[in-house]
PyMOL Python script that loads the backbone (N, CA, C, O; Angstrom):
from pymol import cmd

cmd.read_pdbstr("""\
ATOM      1  N   UNK A   1       0.848  -1.183   0.000  1.00  0.00           N
ATOM      2  CA  UNK A   1       0.000   0.000   0.000  1.00  0.00           C
ATOM      3  C   UNK A   1       0.894   1.246   0.000  1.00  0.00           C
ATOM      4  O   UNK A   1       1.838   1.341   0.784  1.00  0.00           O
ATOM      5  N   UNK A   2       0.592   2.174  -0.866  1.00  0.00           N
ATOM      6  CA  UNK A   2       1.323   3.434  -0.961  1.00  0.00           C
ATOM      7  C   UNK A   2       0.424   4.564  -0.483  1.00  0.00           C
ATOM      8  O   UNK A   2      -0.780   4.562  -0.740  1.00  0.00           O
ATOM      9  N   UNK A   3       1.021   5.536   0.219  1.00  0.00           N
ATOM     10  CA  UNK A   3       0.234   6.657   0.694  1.00  0.00           C
ATOM     11  C   UNK A   3       1.102   7.846   1.024  1.00  0.00           C
ATOM     12  O   UNK A   3       2.328   7.735   1.043  1.00  0.00           O
ATOM     13  N   UNK A   4       0.479   8.994   1.288  1.00  0.00           N
ATOM     14  CA  UNK A   4       1.233  10.204   1.599  1.00  0.00           C
ATOM     15  C   UNK A   4       1.859  10.107   2.993  1.00  0.00           C
ATOM     16  O   UNK A   4       1.201   9.717   3.957  1.00  0.00           O
ATOM     17  N   UNK A   5       3.128  10.466   3.076  1.00  0.00           N
ATOM     18  CA  UNK A   5       3.863  10.443   4.341  1.00  0.00           C
ATOM     19  C   UNK A   5       4.554  11.783   4.516  1.00  0.00           C
ATOM     20  O   UNK A   5       5.164  12.298   3.579  1.00  0.00           O
ATOM     21  N   UNK A   6       4.460  12.349   5.713  1.00  0.00           N
ATOM     22  CA  UNK A   6       5.207  13.556   6.029  1.00  0.00           C
ATOM     23  C   UNK A   6       5.958  13.345   7.339  1.00  0.00           C
ATOM     24  O   UNK A   6       5.460  12.704   8.264  1.00  0.00           O
ATOM     25  N   UNK A   7       7.152  13.892   7.397  1.00  0.00           N
ATOM     26  CA  UNK A   7       7.958  13.916   8.611  1.00  0.00           C
ATOM     27  C   UNK A   7       8.538  15.310   8.704  1.00  0.00           C
ATOM     28  O   UNK A   7       9.386  15.703   7.902  1.00  0.00           O
ATOM     29  N   UNK A   8       8.067  16.056   9.700  1.00  0.00           N
ATOM     30  CA  UNK A   8       8.472  17.455   9.851  1.00  0.00           C
ATOM     31  C   UNK A   8       9.088  17.670  11.221  1.00  0.00           C
ATOM     32  O   UNK A   8       8.727  17.005  12.193  1.00  0.00           O
ATOM     33  N   UNK A   9      10.026  18.614  11.285  1.00  0.00           N
ATOM     34  CA  UNK A   9      10.719  18.940  12.527  1.00  0.00           C
ATOM     35  C   UNK A   9      10.384  20.382  12.891  1.00  0.00           C
ATOM     36  O   UNK A   9      10.377  21.269  12.037  1.00  0.00           O
ATOM     37  N   UNK A  10      10.105  20.600  14.186  1.00  0.00           N
ATOM     38  CA  UNK A  10       9.723  21.915  14.695  1.00  0.00           C
ATOM     39  C   UNK A  10      10.645  22.306  15.839  1.00  0.00           C
ATOM     40  O   UNK A  10      11.134  21.447  16.571  1.00  0.00           O
ATOM     41  N   UNK A  11      10.881  23.608  15.992  1.00  0.00           N
ATOM     42  CA  UNK A  11      11.619  24.063  17.175  1.00  0.00           C
ATOM     43  C   UNK A  11      10.667  24.109  18.361  1.00  0.00           C
ATOM     44  O   UNK A  11       9.475  23.836  18.218  1.00  0.00           O
ATOM     45  N   UNK A  12      11.185  24.449  19.514  1.00  0.00           N
ATOM     46  CA  UNK A  12      10.398  24.425  20.739  1.00  0.00           C
ATOM     47  C   UNK A  12       9.267  25.466  20.726  1.00  0.00           C
ATOM     48  O   UNK A  12       8.324  25.370  21.511  1.00  0.00           O
ATOM     49  N   UNK A  13       9.366  26.456  19.835  1.00  0.00           N
ATOM     50  CA  UNK A  13       8.311  27.464  19.684  1.00  0.00           C
ATOM     51  C   UNK A  13       7.208  27.010  18.730  1.00  0.00           C
ATOM     52  O   UNK A  13       6.221  27.718  18.529  1.00  0.00           O
ATOM     53  N   UNK A  14       7.382  25.826  18.146  1.00  0.00           N
ATOM     54  CA  UNK A  14       6.386  25.298  17.223  1.00  0.00           C
ATOM     55  C   UNK A  14       6.581  25.724  15.779  1.00  0.00           C
ATOM     56  O   UNK A  14       5.720  25.466  14.939  1.00  0.00           O
ATOM     57  N   UNK A  15       7.700  26.372  15.478  1.00  0.00           N
ATOM     58  CA  UNK A  15       7.987  26.795  14.104  1.00  0.00           C
ATOM     59  C   UNK A  15       8.639  25.644  13.349  1.00  0.00           C
ATOM     60  O   UNK A  15       9.581  25.024  13.843  1.00  0.00           O
ATOM     61  N   UNK A  16       8.139  25.362  12.156  1.00  0.00           N
ATOM     62  CA  UNK A  16       8.726  24.286  11.358  1.00  0.00           C
ATOM     63  C   UNK A  16      10.123  24.692  10.897  1.00  0.00           C
ATOM     64  O   UNK A  16      10.306  25.758  10.308  1.00  0.00           O
ATOM     65  N   UNK A  17      11.097  23.840  11.166  1.00  0.00           N
ATOM     66  CA  UNK A  17      12.476  24.121  10.767  1.00  0.00           C
ATOM     67  C   UNK A  17      12.943  23.198   9.647  1.00  0.00           C
ATOM     68  O   UNK A  17      13.936  23.491   8.982  1.00  0.00           O
ATOM     69  N   UNK A  18      12.241  22.087   9.431  1.00  0.00           N
ATOM     70  CA  UNK A  18      12.645  21.167   8.360  1.00  0.00           C
ATOM     71  C   UNK A  18      11.485  20.259   7.984  1.00  0.00           C
ATOM     72  O   UNK A  18      10.658  19.896   8.820  1.00  0.00           O
ATOM     73  N   UNK A  19      11.444  19.904   6.721  1.00  0.00           N
ATOM     74  CA  UNK A  19      10.563  18.852   6.227  1.00  0.00           C
ATOM     75  C   UNK A  19      11.482  17.750   5.723  1.00  0.00           C
ATOM     76  O   UNK A  19      12.146  17.908   4.699  1.00  0.00           O
ATOM     77  N   UNK A  20      11.519  16.644   6.437  1.00  0.00           N
ATOM     78  CA  UNK A  20      12.439  15.556   6.119  1.00  0.00           C
ATOM     79  C   UNK A  20      11.852  14.658   5.040  1.00  0.00           C
ATOM     80  O   UNK A  20      12.569  14.212   4.144  1.00  0.00           O
ATOM     81  N   UNK A  21      10.545  14.387   5.120  1.00  0.00           N
ATOM     82  CA  UNK A  21       9.848  13.555   4.138  1.00  0.00           C
ATOM     83  C   UNK A  21       8.530  14.227   3.811  1.00  0.00           C
ATOM     84  O   UNK A  21       7.824  14.699   4.702  1.00  0.00           O
ATOM     85  N   UNK A  22       8.206  14.269   2.537  1.00  0.00           N
ATOM     86  CA  UNK A  22       6.909  14.775   2.099  1.00  0.00           C
ATOM     87  C   UNK A  22       6.619  14.157   0.741  1.00  0.00           C
ATOM     88  O   UNK A  22       6.944  14.736  -0.296  1.00  0.00           O
ATOM     89  N   UNK A  23       6.008  12.980   0.753  1.00  0.00           N
ATOM     90  CA  UNK A  23       5.744  12.316  -0.514  1.00  0.00           C
ATOM     91  C   UNK A  23       5.057  10.980  -0.320  1.00  0.00           C
ATOM     92  O   UNK A  23       4.644  10.625   0.784  1.00  0.00           O
ATOM     93  N   UNK A  24       4.946  10.257  -1.405  1.00  0.00           N
ATOM     94  CA  UNK A  24       4.298   8.951  -1.412  1.00  0.00           C
ATOM     95  C   UNK A  24       5.333   7.868  -1.100  1.00  0.00           C
ATOM     96  O   UNK A  24       6.372   7.784  -1.755  1.00  0.00           O
ATOM     97  N   UNK A  25       5.039   7.044  -0.097  1.00  0.00           N
ATOM     98  CA  UNK A  25       5.910   5.927   0.255  1.00  0.00           C
ATOM     99  C   UNK A  25       5.079   4.665   0.402  1.00  0.00           C
ATOM    100  O   UNK A  25       3.919   4.719   0.811  1.00  0.00           O
ATOM    101  N   UNK A  26       5.673   3.538   0.070  1.00  0.00           N
ATOM    102  CA  UNK A  26       5.021   2.258   0.303  1.00  0.00           C
ATOM    103  C   UNK A  26       5.154   1.899   1.772  1.00  0.00           C
ATOM    104  O   UNK A  26       6.090   2.341   2.438  1.00  0.00           O
ATOM    105  N   UNK A  27       4.229   1.106   2.279  1.00  0.00           N
ATOM    106  CA  UNK A  27       4.292   0.653   3.664  1.00  0.00           C
ATOM    107  C   UNK A  27       5.602  -0.093   3.890  1.00  0.00           C
ATOM    108  O   UNK A  27       6.055  -0.842   3.024  1.00  0.00           O
ATOM    109  N   UNK A  28       6.206   0.115   5.058  1.00  0.00           N
ATOM    110  CA  UNK A  28       7.461  -0.561   5.376  1.00  0.00           C
ATOM    111  C   UNK A  28       8.281   0.270   6.337  1.00  0.00           C
ATOM    112  O   UNK A  28       7.833   1.305   6.832  1.00  0.00           O
ATOM    113  N   UNK A  29       9.487  -0.200   6.591  1.00  0.00           N
ATOM    114  CA  UNK A  29      10.424   0.494   7.480  1.00  0.00           C
ATOM    115  C   UNK A  29      11.442   1.250   6.657  1.00  0.00           C
ATOM    116  O   UNK A  29      11.891   0.766   5.618  1.00  0.00           O
ATOM    117  N   UNK A  30      11.809   2.434   7.115  1.00  0.00           N
ATOM    118  CA  UNK A  30      12.751   3.281   6.403  1.00  0.00           C
ATOM    119  C   UNK A  30      13.749   3.887   7.384  1.00  0.00           C
ATOM    120  O   UNK A  30      13.427   4.119   8.549  1.00  0.00           O
ATOM    121  N   UNK A  31      14.947   4.136   6.907  1.00  0.00           N
ATOM    122  CA  UNK A  31      15.943   4.919   7.638  1.00  0.00           C
ATOM    123  C   UNK A  31      16.196   6.158   6.787  1.00  0.00           C
ATOM    124  O   UNK A  31      16.741   6.056   5.687  1.00  0.00           O
ATOM    125  N   UNK A  32      15.808   7.311   7.282  1.00  0.00           N
ATOM    126  CA  UNK A  32      15.899   8.557   6.529  1.00  0.00           C
ATOM    127  C   UNK A  32      16.950   9.450   7.190  1.00  0.00           C
ATOM    128  O   UNK A  32      16.736   9.918   8.309  1.00  0.00           O
ATOM    129  N   UNK A  33      18.077   9.696   6.525  1.00  0.00           N
ATOM    130  CA  UNK A  33      19.084  10.587   7.129  1.00  0.00           C
ATOM    131  C   UNK A  33      18.594  12.038   7.142  1.00  0.00           C
ATOM    132  O   UNK A  33      17.891  12.484   6.236  1.00  0.00           O
ATOM    133  N   UNK A  34      18.981  12.747   8.182  1.00  0.00           N
ATOM    134  CA  UNK A  34      18.629  14.155   8.315  1.00  0.00           C
ATOM    135  C   UNK A  34      19.868  14.896   8.781  1.00  0.00           C
ATOM    136  O   UNK A  34      20.473  14.512   9.782  1.00  0.00           O
ATOM    137  N   UNK A  35      20.249  15.923   8.096  1.00  0.00           N
ATOM    138  CA  UNK A  35      21.484  16.643   8.374  1.00  0.00           C
ATOM    139  C   UNK A  35      21.333  17.755   9.407  1.00  0.00           C
ATOM    140  O   UNK A  35      22.286  18.493   9.656  1.00  0.00           O
ATOM    141  N   UNK A  36      20.166  17.887  10.005  1.00  0.00           N
ATOM    142  CA  UNK A  36      19.905  18.911  11.023  1.00  0.00           C
ATOM    143  C   UNK A  36      20.247  20.304  10.503  1.00  0.00           C
ATOM    144  O   UNK A  36      20.998  21.058  11.122  1.00  0.00           O
ATOM    145  N   UNK A  37      19.670  20.618   9.344  1.00  0.00           N
ATOM    146  CA  UNK A  37      19.890  21.920   8.707  1.00  0.00           C
ATOM    147  C   UNK A  37      18.555  22.588   8.416  1.00  0.00           C
ATOM    148  O   UNK A  37      17.541  21.929   8.189  1.00  0.00           O
ATOM    149  N   UNK A  38      18.585  23.901   8.431  1.00  0.00           N
ATOM    150  CA  UNK A  38      17.458  24.679   7.917  1.00  0.00           C
ATOM    151  C   UNK A  38      17.403  24.474   6.403  1.00  0.00           C
ATOM    152  O   UNK A  38      18.389  24.033   5.812  1.00  0.00           O
ATOM    153  N   UNK A  39      16.268  24.784   5.760  1.00  0.00           N
ATOM    154  CA  UNK A  39      16.195  24.685   4.301  1.00  0.00           C
ATOM    155  C   UNK A  39      17.268  25.531   3.593  1.00  0.00           C
ATOM    156  O   UNK A  39      17.616  25.250   2.446  1.00  0.00           O
ATOM    157  N   UNK A  40      17.789  26.560   4.268  1.00  0.00           N
ATOM    158  CA  UNK A  40      18.838  27.401   3.690  1.00  0.00           C
ATOM    159  C   UNK A  40      20.203  26.733   3.702  1.00  0.00           C
ATOM    160  O   UNK A  40      21.133  27.210   3.052  1.00  0.00           O
ATOM    161  N   UNK A  41      20.331  25.614   4.449  1.00  0.00           N
ATOM    162  CA  UNK A  41      21.604  24.924   4.553  1.00  0.00           C
ATOM    163  C   UNK A  41      22.365  25.226   5.829  1.00  0.00           C
ATOM    164  O   UNK A  41      23.355  24.559   6.130  1.00  0.00           O
ATOM    165  N   UNK A  42      21.916  26.229   6.591  1.00  0.00           N
ATOM    166  CA  UNK A  42      22.559  26.545   7.874  1.00  0.00           C
ATOM    167  C   UNK A  42      22.240  25.445   8.888  1.00  0.00           C
ATOM    168  O   UNK A  42      21.132  24.910   8.906  1.00  0.00           O
ATOM    169  N   UNK A  43      23.217  25.117   9.727  1.00  0.00           N
ATOM    170  CA  UNK A  43      23.038  24.077  10.741  1.00  0.00           C
ATOM    171  C   UNK A  43      22.102  24.558  11.858  1.00  0.00           C
ATOM    172  O   UNK A  43      22.136  25.723  12.256  1.00  0.00           O
ATOM    173  N   UNK A  44      21.279  23.649  12.345  1.00  0.00           N
ATOM    174  CA  UNK A  44      20.419  23.951  13.480  1.00  0.00           C
ATOM    175  C   UNK A  44      21.256  23.978  14.755  1.00  0.00           C
ATOM    176  O   UNK A  44      22.201  23.199  14.884  1.00  0.00           O
ATOM    177  N   UNK A  45      20.928  24.852  15.690  1.00  0.00           N
ATOM    178  CA  UNK A  45      21.667  24.871  16.953  1.00  0.00           C
ATOM    179  C   UNK A  45      21.277  23.698  17.848  1.00  0.00           C
ATOM    180  O   UNK A  45      20.211  23.104  17.687  1.00  0.00           O
ATOM    181  N   UNK A  46      22.152  23.376  18.788  1.00  0.00           N
ATOM    182  CA  UNK A  46      21.849  22.382  19.803  1.00  0.00           C
ATOM    183  C   UNK A  46      20.576  22.800  20.529  1.00  0.00           C
ATOM    184  O   UNK A  46      20.379  23.981  20.811  1.00  0.00           O
ATOM    185  N   UNK A  47      19.718  21.840  20.828  1.00  0.00           N
ATOM    186  CA  UNK A  47      18.501  22.163  21.551  1.00  0.00           C
ATOM    187  C   UNK A  47      17.463  21.071  21.447  1.00  0.00           C
ATOM    188  O   UNK A  47      17.720  19.987  20.922  1.00  0.00           O
ATOM    189  N   UNK A  48      16.287  21.377  21.958  1.00  0.00           N
ATOM    190  CA  UNK A  48      15.159  20.452  21.945  1.00  0.00           C
ATOM    191  C   UNK A  48      14.296  20.762  20.729  1.00  0.00           C
ATOM    192  O   UNK A  48      13.961  21.917  20.465  1.00  0.00           O
ATOM    193  N   UNK A  49      13.944  19.722  20.001  1.00  0.00           N
ATOM    194  CA  UNK A  49      13.096  19.845  18.820  1.00  0.00           C
ATOM    195  C   UNK A  49      11.961  18.834  18.931  1.00  0.00           C
ATOM    196  O   UNK A  49      12.039  17.880  19.705  1.00  0.00           O
ATOM    197  N   UNK A  50      10.930  19.049  18.166  1.00  0.00           N
ATOM    198  CA  UNK A  50       9.789  18.147  18.103  1.00  0.00           C
ATOM    199  C   UNK A  50       9.684  17.635  16.674  1.00  0.00           C
ATOM    200  O   UNK A  50       9.997  18.353  15.725  1.00  0.00           O
ATOM    201  N   UNK A  51       9.244  16.401  16.526  1.00  0.00           N
ATOM    202  CA  UNK A  51       8.960  15.916  15.176  1.00  0.00           C
ATOM    203  C   UNK A  51       7.545  15.379  15.125  1.00  0.00           C
ATOM    204  O   UNK A  51       7.003  14.909  16.126  1.00  0.00           O
ATOM    205  N   UNK A  52       6.956  15.455  13.941  1.00  0.00           N
ATOM    206  CA  UNK A  52       5.619  14.919  13.705  1.00  0.00           C
ATOM    207  C   UNK A  52       5.666  14.105  12.413  1.00  0.00           C
ATOM    208  O   UNK A  52       6.084  14.593  11.363  1.00  0.00           O
ATOM    209  N   UNK A  53       5.229  12.862  12.521  1.00  0.00           N
ATOM    210  CA  UNK A  53       5.158  11.995  11.354  1.00  0.00           C
ATOM    211  C   UNK A  53       3.707  11.604  11.120  1.00  0.00           C
ATOM    212  O   UNK A  53       2.996  11.212  12.045  1.00  0.00           O
ATOM    213  N   UNK A  54       3.284  11.719   9.872  1.00  0.00           N
ATOM    214  CA  UNK A  54       1.923  11.342   9.490  1.00  0.00           C
ATOM    215  C   UNK A  54       1.987  10.412   8.297  1.00  0.00           C
ATOM    216  O   UNK A  54       2.731  10.642   7.344  1.00  0.00           O
ATOM    217  N   UNK A  55       1.185   9.347   8.368  1.00  0.00           N
ATOM    218  CA  UNK A  55       1.046   8.380   7.284  1.00  0.00           C
ATOM    219  C   UNK A  55      -0.389   7.864   7.348  1.00  0.00           C
ATOM    220  O   UNK A  55      -1.069   8.072   8.353  1.00  0.00           O
ATOM    221  N   UNK A  56      -0.858   7.201   6.305  1.00  0.00           N
ATOM    222  CA  UNK A  56      -2.231   6.686   6.346  1.00  0.00           C
ATOM    223  C   UNK A  56      -2.457   5.784   7.570  1.00  0.00           C
ATOM    224  O   UNK A  56      -1.780   4.768   7.729  1.00  0.00           O
ATOM    225  N   UNK A  57      -3.389   6.153   8.410  1.00  0.00           N
ATOM    226  CA  UNK A  57      -3.729   5.374   9.581  1.00  0.00           C
ATOM    227  C   UNK A  57      -2.726   5.467  10.720  1.00  0.00           C
ATOM    228  O   UNK A  57      -2.786   4.678  11.663  1.00  0.00           O
ATOM    229  N   UNK A  58      -1.792   6.436  10.643  1.00  0.00           N
ATOM    230  CA  UNK A  58      -0.748   6.537  11.663  1.00  0.00           C
ATOM    231  C   UNK A  58      -0.328   7.985  11.828  1.00  0.00           C
ATOM    232  O   UNK A  58      -0.155   8.706  10.845  1.00  0.00           O
ATOM    233  N   UNK A  59      -0.164   8.407  13.075  1.00  0.00           N
ATOM    234  CA  UNK A  59       0.363   9.736  13.368  1.00  0.00           C
ATOM    235  C   UNK A  59       1.081   9.679  14.709  1.00  0.00           C
ATOM    236  O   UNK A  59       0.573   9.096  15.667  1.00  0.00           O
ATOM    237  N   UNK A  60       2.262  10.284  14.774  1.00  0.00           N
ATOM    238  CA  UNK A  60       3.004  10.328  16.028  1.00  0.00           C
ATOM    239  C   UNK A  60       3.806  11.615  16.095  1.00  0.00           C
ATOM    240  O   UNK A  60       4.142  12.214  15.073  1.00  0.00           O
ATOM    241  N   UNK A  61       4.102  12.024  17.313  1.00  0.00           N
ATOM    242  CA  UNK A  61       4.987  13.162  17.517  1.00  0.00           C
ATOM    243  C   UNK A  61       5.754  12.920  18.812  1.00  0.00           C
ATOM    244  O   UNK A  61       5.273  12.235  19.715  1.00  0.00           O
ATOM    245  N   UNK A  62       6.951  13.491  18.888  1.00  0.00           N
ATOM    246  CA  UNK A  62       7.790  13.302  20.070  1.00  0.00           C
ATOM    247  C   UNK A  62       8.844  14.391  20.118  1.00  0.00           C
ATOM    248  O   UNK A  62       9.084  15.100  19.140  1.00  0.00           O
ATOM    249  N   UNK A  63       9.472  14.507  21.292  1.00  0.00           N
ATOM    250  CA  UNK A  63      10.585  15.435  21.485  1.00  0.00           C
ATOM    251  C   UNK A  63      11.885  14.716  21.145  1.00  0.00           C
ATOM    252  O   UNK A  63      11.987  13.496  21.273  1.00  0.00           O
ATOM    253  N   UNK A  64      12.864  15.483  20.714  1.00  0.00           N
ATOM    254  CA  UNK A  64      14.206  14.931  20.516  1.00  0.00           C
ATOM    255  C   UNK A  64      15.217  15.996  20.887  1.00  0.00           C
ATOM    256  O   UNK A  64      14.926  17.191  20.823  1.00  0.00           O
ATOM    257  N   UNK A  65      16.391  15.568  21.271  1.00  0.00           N
ATOM    258  CA  UNK A  65      17.460  16.448  21.667  1.00  0.00           C
ATOM    259  C   UNK A  65      18.564  16.402  20.624  1.00  0.00           C
ATOM    260  O   UNK A  65      19.101  15.333  20.332  1.00  0.00           O
ATOM    261  N   UNK A  66      18.904  17.553  20.061  1.00  0.00           N
ATOM    262  CA  UNK A  66      19.978  17.637  19.081  1.00  0.00           C
ATOM    263  C   UNK A  66      21.231  18.090  19.797  1.00  0.00           C
ATOM    264  O   UNK A  66      21.268  19.174  20.378  1.00  0.00           O
ATOM    265  N   UNK A  67      22.262  17.255  19.754  1.00  0.00           N
ATOM    266  CA  UNK A  67      23.557  17.582  20.354  1.00  0.00           C
ATOM    267  C   UNK A  67      24.600  17.655  19.264  1.00  0.00           C
ATOM    268  O   UNK A  67      24.537  16.921  18.277  1.00  0.00           O
ATOM    269  N   UNK A  68      25.554  18.538  19.445  1.00  0.00           N
ATOM    270  CA  UNK A  68      26.648  18.649  18.473  1.00  0.00           C
ATOM    271  C   UNK A  68      27.925  18.170  19.096  1.00  0.00           C
ATOM    272  O   UNK A  68      28.970  18.180  18.446  1.00  0.00           O
TER     273      UNK A  68
END
""", "prot")
cmd.dss("prot")
cmd.show_as("cartoon", "prot")
cmd.util.cbc("prot")
cmd.orient("prot")
């Protein structure tokens, strides 16, 4: 089954800082590298970030800590 999948990263203020995945994916497990950069290419600072992943029949969000 293929469906729309999004994986977005937000700063602690709720501002979106990155879209890691935004497209059609088949059901399964994936390892998606993320370089911890703004869309401009600048590196994100150390801190707490939130991510939200949405897929057909599934949605999750959690905190993560970015360390350099």
